[in-house]
C-alpha positions in Angstrom: 106.4 93.7 51.5 108.0 95.8 54.2 105.7 94.9 57.0 102.3 95.3 58.5 100.8 98.7 57.5 97.8 98.9 59.8 99.9 99.6 62.9 101.6 102.9 63.8 105.1 103.4 65.3 103.7 102.6 68.7 102.1 99.4 67.6 98.5 100.7 67.7 96.0 99.8 65.0 95.3 102.7 62.6 93.8 103.3 59.2 96.6 103.8 56.6 96.9 107.3 55.3 96.3 107.0 51.5 95.9 110.8 51.0 99.2 111.2 49.1 98.9 108.1 46.9 98.1 108.6 43.2 94.7 107.6 42.0 94.6 104.8 39.5 92.3 102.2 38.0 92.3 99.3 40.5 90.9 95.8 39.9 90.7 92.8 42.2 89.4 89.3 41.5 88.6 86.8 44.2 87.2 83.3 44.1 85.7 80.7 46.5 83.5 77.7 46.4 80.7 76.0 48.3 80.4 72.3 48.2 77.1 70.6 48.8 75.1 67.4 48.3 74.3 66.7 44.7 70.5 67.0 45.4 71.0 70.4 46.9 72.8 71.5 43.7 70.0 70.0 41.6 67.5 72.2 43.5 69.6 75.3 42.7 70.1 74.4 39.1 66.4 73.5 38.5 65.2 76.7 40.1 62.8 74.6 42.2 64.1 75.7 45.5 61.1 77.0 47.5 63.1 80.1 48.7 63.5 81.3 45.1 66.4 82.1 42.8 69.3 81.1 45.0 72.1 82.3 42.6 70.3 85.5 41.7 69.9 86.4 45.4 73.5 85.4 46.1 74.7 87.7 43.3 72.9 90.7 44.7 74.2 89.9 48.2 77.7 89.8 46.9 77.3 93.2 45.2 75.9 94.7 48.4 78.7 93.2 50.4 81.4 94.7 48.2 79.7 98.1 48.7 79.6 97.6 52.5 83.1 96.2 53.1 84.3 99.3 55.0 81.4 98.9 57.4 82.4 95.3 58.2 86.3 95.4 58.2 87.4 98.1 60.7 90.4 99.5 59.0 89.2 99.4 55.4 88.6 102.7 53.6 85.2 103.4 52.2 85.5 103.3 48.4 83.5 104.5 45.5 83.3 101.3 43.5 82.9 101.7 39.7 82.0 98.1 38.9 81.2 94.8 40.7 80.6 91.5 38.9 79.6 88.3 40.8 79.9 85.2 38.6 78.3 82.1 40.0 79.0 78.8 38.2 77.5 75.5 39.2 79.9 72.6 39.1 78.5 69.1 39.3 81.9 67.6 39.9 82.2 69.4 43.3 79.2 69.3 43.6 78.6 72.9 44.3 79.0 76.5 43.2 82.1 78.5 42.3 81.9 82.3 42.9 84.3 84.7 41.2 84.0 88.3 42.2 85.5 91.2 40.2 85.6 94.6 41.8 86.9 97.9 40.3 87.5 101.5 41.3 89.5 104.5 40.4 91.1 105.6 43.6 94.0 105.6 46.0 93.7 102.2 47.5 92.9 98.7 46.2 89.7 96.7 46.2 91.1 93.3 47.3 89.0 93.3 50.5 85.9 94.2 48.6 86.3 91.3 46.2 87.0 88.8 49.0 84.0 90.1 51.0 81.7 89.9 48.0 82.8 86.3 47.4 82.3 85.2 51.0 78.9 86.9 51.4 77.6 85.4 48.1 78.6 82.0 49.3 77.1 82.6 52.8 73.9 83.6 51.1 73.8 80.3 49.2 74.4 78.5 52.5 71.6 80.5 54.2 69.1 79.7 51.5 69.9 76.0 51.3 70.7 75.1 54.9 67.2 73.7 55.5 68.1 70.9 53.1 71.8 70.6 53.5 73.5 71.9 56.7 76.8 70.1 55.8 77.7 72.6 53.0 81.4 73.7 53.1 82.8 77.0 51.9 86.4 76.6 50.8 89.3 78.1 48.9 88.3 81.8 49.4 91.3 83.6 47.8 92.5 86.5 45.9 93.3 85.5 42.3 94.5 88.8 41.0 94.9 92.5 41.7 96.1 95.3 39.5 96.7 99.1 39.8 98.5 101.3 42.3 102.1 101.6 43.1 102.6 97.8 43.5 101.2 97.1 40.1 99.8 93.7 39.2 99.8 90.6 41.4 98.5 87.2 40.2 98.2 84.0 42.1 100.5 81.4 40.7 99.2 77.9 39.9 101.1 76.7 43.0 98.8 78.8 45.1 100.9 81.8 46.3 
C-alpha cells in the first residue's frame, strides 16, 4: 500500500480517477454480528416478532444499502452491481445474528465498501426492528473477509484478523 489515495498532491480530498483502470470481475465479502438477549433471538427465530419477518426485512435493507453506498460514503464511485447476497444466520451461542454480505460487479473499482455497508445496514435494521424489546443489542466485528479482482488481486483476512 503506497499511501492514502483519496487525497490529491495538495492534500485535498478527491474521488480517485479509475478511468484508465482495466475492468474486471470484482467480489467482496464482509461480515458482522449483532448480539442480543436470548429471548430477542427467540422472537426472531420463531417469526413471532410483531413487526414481522426481521431477517427478511434486514436482507432487503442490506441489498438496498449496497446499491446506495455511493450516496452515503462521499468519495465512493457509483457502481453497477451484478450480484448482492445477504446471508443472515442465527447463532444461539452469541446469542444473535451473523450477517455475511457478498457483493459483485464487473468494473474498474472494487466493491469492498458496498459489502461493508450492506452488512452494517442489515444489522442496523435488526436493531431497529428489535429495539423495543432489547435496547442493549451490540453490533460487532464488522470486517472485510475477502476481496478479489483488479490490479491488486485477491486479499483474504487471515485467521489472526489482519
